[in-house]
N, C-alpha and C positions, 0 to 999 in steps of 0.2 A: 489547504495547505498541509500535507504531510506532517508528522512530526513522529516519526518512527525511526529516527536516523541511526538510533542506538543498536536497532537490530539489524542495519544493513549498512548504511554509508560509514557510519563511524566505527563500526566493526571492522570494515574494509580498511579505512583511514588508519586505525591502531594498527593493524596487521603491518600495512605497508610502511608505517612510519616507525615501528618497533615499541609503541606505547603498550603497555601492558596493565590488564585489571590487576587490583591487590589480591595475591592469593592468601587468605588469612588462615587457611587450614588445608593441610594436604597429608594425610597419613592413614595410612590402612585401607588403602583403595577410596578415600572419600575426600573431596577436594570442595573448598567453598572459595569462591571469587566473589570480591565487593567492586563494583565498578560504577562509573557516574559521570556526568556532564553538566556545565552551566552555559545554556546557550542564549544569547542575547541579540536582538535584532532591530533594526530600523526598517519599516516599510513606509513606502508611499504610493496609495494605490486610488484610483479612480472610482468612485460611486456612480450611482446609476443617473446622477445630475451631471456627471461630466467635470466635476469637481475632485481634485486631489484631497485626501485624507492621508496625513502622517503620524505615525505611532513609534515609540520605543517599547519593545514587548519582549517577553519571554518567547523562546522559539522551540522550546520543547525539552527543558532542563529535567533531567532525569537522574535517578539514584535505584541502582539495582543489585540484586543478590542473585549469583548462579552456583550451583551445587550439583554434585554428580558423585555416584558412588558405584563400585563395582558389587553387584549381586552376585555373580560367579562368571567365570570365564566366558566371555562372549554375550555377556548381558548386563548392561549399564543402565541404572536408575538415574534420573536427573530432575531437576527443577529450576524455574527462573521467577524471579519477583521483580518487576520494575514499578517504582513509584513515578508520577509525572505530575502536571499540573501544579508544579511547585511555585510557579509565578515569581520567578527571580527578579523581574522589574518592581515587583510589588510588596516584597517581604518585609520592609520597613514601615509602610504605611497602611497597606490595605490588609485584609483577612487573609491568613494563611492558607491556602487550600492545598489539597492533595489529594491525588485519586489514582487509580489503578491504571496503567497503560497494559502491562502484560503480566500475567500469573498462570502458571502451568507447571504440571508434571507428566513425566512420560518415561518409556523405556525403549531402549535401542540396542540391536545386536544383529545377528545373523539373520533373524527375521525380517528385518526392517525397522521401522521406527514408529512408535505410536505416543500421541500426546492429548491430554485433555486440560481446557482451562479456557483462558481469555489470551488470545494472540492474534497477530496479522495473518488473515485468511490466506489460504494456499492460492487463491486467484490472485490477490494482489502480489504475492510472491513470485508466483510464474509468468504470470500475464501481464501486468501492470507495471511494476517496479523497473523492469529491464529497460523501458523506455525512457522513464522519468521517475526519479527518487529523490527529489533534490531537496535542497536546504529548506526553501520557501514555496515556490511556485512550482507548480505540476499542471500538464494538460488534464484535461477533465476525462472523466472514465464512467463506466457504468455503476459505480458505487456511488461516486458524488451526485452524478446525473440524476438516479433515482432517488435521491433523497434518503436512503438507508444509512451511509455514513459508518460511523465507527461501531454501530451497535451489531453489525455483522461479524465483528470479531469476537463476540462472547459465546459462552457454553458451547464450545467446539470439541468434538472429538476427530482426529485426523490420523490416518495410518498412511505411510508411504513406504512402498516395498524396497528391499534391496535392489542393487542395479543388476539387469540381466543382459548382458551384452549392450550396456549402454541404456538399457530402457527401465525407467522408474513410474511404476503405478501407483496411484493415489485415490482414495476415496475417504471421505468424512461426512459428518452429519452436523447440524446445529439443532439442539434440544431447547425447547421453550415448553415448560409444565403450566399447568392452569394456576398454579400459585404464584408464577412469575408476573411481575407489574408489567414486563416489557412484553407479554403474550397479548397479541392484538384482540383477543376475546375475552381472556381472563375467566370463561367458563367452566364449570366443572366437568372433567372428562374432555378438555380441548387440549390436551398435550398434544405436541406435534414436532416430527422430526425431519427436518429438512435434508436434501443428498446434494453432495458436490463430489465430483471426481475428475481425474483427468490422467494424462500421461506425458511422460518427458523422455526424450531422447537426445543422449550425448554422444557425439563421435570428434575425438581431438578437442579442437577449439570452437567447434560448433555445437548447439543446442536448439531444440524445438520443443515446445509445449503446448498442448491443447487441454482446455477445461471447459466444464458445464457446471452450473450453479442453478437449483431450482429457485431459490429464493422463496422457498415454500413457507417460512415463518412470516411471511409478510403480505398483508392483506390490506385492502382499502378500507379507510373507516370513514364515517359519516358521524359527526356530533358524538364521537368517541364510542361509537357502537361499529362491530365489524359487520361488513355487508356481504363477507365471503366472496368478494372479487378478487381473485389472484392477481398478486402484484406483477409477476412476469417471471421471466428466466434470462440468464445470461452467458454467452458463450464467449471464447476468445482463444487466439492462436497466436503465439510468439516465438519468433527465432532470434538468436544471437550470435555474432560470431565475434571471436577474440584475436585480434592481431597485437601481440606485444602489449604495448600501451594504448590501444586503441580498441575500443568496443563499440559495435554497432547492433542496433536491436530493430527489429520491425513488429509491430503489432496489428492484428485485426481483432476488434472488439465488438462485441453486439449486445445491446440490452434490449430484449424483446419484451414488450410492454403490454400488458393486459389491462392497464388502467386506461379508462376512456377518455380521459383530458391530458395524458402523457404519452407524448409520441415515442415509438421504438426509435432506436438511434444505434447509429454505426459509427466507430472509431477507428480511423486508420493512422496509425502512429509509426514515426521514425525518430529513433533516438541514436546519439553518437556520444560517448565520453573519451576524452584523451588525457593520458597522465603525462605531464611536461618535465616532472622530476621534482618541483616543489609544489605540486597541487595537480588539479585536474581543471581542464576546460571541457565545457558539455553544453548540449543543445539538444532540442527536440522540436519536431514539426508534427502537427497532427490535424488531419481532415475529419471535421464532425458532420456527420450526415442524418440530420433529424426528418424522421417520418420515412426513412425507406424501408421497404418491405424487408429485405434480408440483404446479405453481402453481394448476392447475384444481382439484386435489383441496381445498384450503384456500377457494377461492372457493365452489366448490359447498357447502363444509358452511355457509360463512356464509349463502349464499342460503337453507339449510334451517334457519337458526338455530342452528346447532352451531359455534359459534365462542367461544373456541378449538376447534379439531379435537377432539373428544372421543376419537377412535380413534388419536390421536398418543400415542406414549410420552412425550414431554414438550413442554412449551411454555414460553418465557420472555419477559419483557418487559423490555427493556434500555434504559437512560436514561443519557445522558451530558451533562453540563453544564460549560461553562468560561468563562472570561474571560482575556484579556491586557491589559497595560498597556505602552505604550511609555515608558521612561524617557527615551531618547533614540534618535537615528537608528539607533544600533548596540546597542542594549540594551533588553531588555523583560521582563518578569515575567509570570508566569500562575499560574491557580489552576484545578483541575479537581475534579469529583466523579463516581463512577460507580456504578450500581446494576445488577446482573446477573441478579437474580431466580433466585438458586441456592440450594441447601439450605444452612442455616446463613450465608446470606450471603456464601457464598464469592466471592472476587473483588472484592467491593464495596469502595471506598476513596476516598482524598483525595490530592490531590498539589498541590504548589506548587514553583515552580522559577523559574529567572533563566536568561537566555542572553545571552550577547555574541557579537556575530558582525561580521565584515568580509567 
């Protein structure tokens, strides 16, 4: 489940509904906003044994600060700090945990936008989120399938160029030093910097983005010791179009595995979201092709009438449907259902929740 609502869906909902973050200071070119939300949800999901498990849980409650100031005309410095893992469902009885979700500083101006810190990686923003960035359930992707997860969001430096006739270029790196616990080897002199980059083209209501990430900070380990086997690479291309209240997105994504016991996987996703006036109705379908050599492998087999690819280890048809309803400018409810096409319907489930935000 993704819990990055504040940076994406909540920001959009606030803009659409008129809800505003609280500006606590705005003077002499410096502005400070305080914002947050409480999210609670009930999920009922199937485990590997085919039995449903139900829980009332925090769904990503967040408290944050955003600031910016004008350095000089045409150049602005900014920062954002978000605290999550607040565990709104356990505040009275359990340990009060808090952790960082987002923390970065940056500068933007006529040269573009550069930032450093911990935040959603650009592959997530440009490739994965347009298809599904829902309240609770999402289709799988190269991040979740590879097992890297949220760790890919840390220690990043990203530059995005200004738009040149609709074209934006991006390049970035994730750095892991030998003193960092998350460095796969931790040996002296084993600092490493990965690289990711891409391009995005926007014309009117249509946009298309393509990205590459070499995942170079991730290596296979055995008994806690790195064996220098590279994790692999990931690629993606996503196009989306907006018709007034309807947005449709199409994604082709690949995790190109170098790990012996992890298959390379292609993800073919289609998502749509429609704003009906009091909320959104949305859904997504994704075909997951495990073991395909590359994108052309599945396309070639389809041309031969062998679709799904009969040579693959596994294929899945994933479906997510959901809807939101705005109770007020600052409060909304939602409901979702997910079907992942696994043995014993593992992972399938339904969820309902409520969010209050400011």
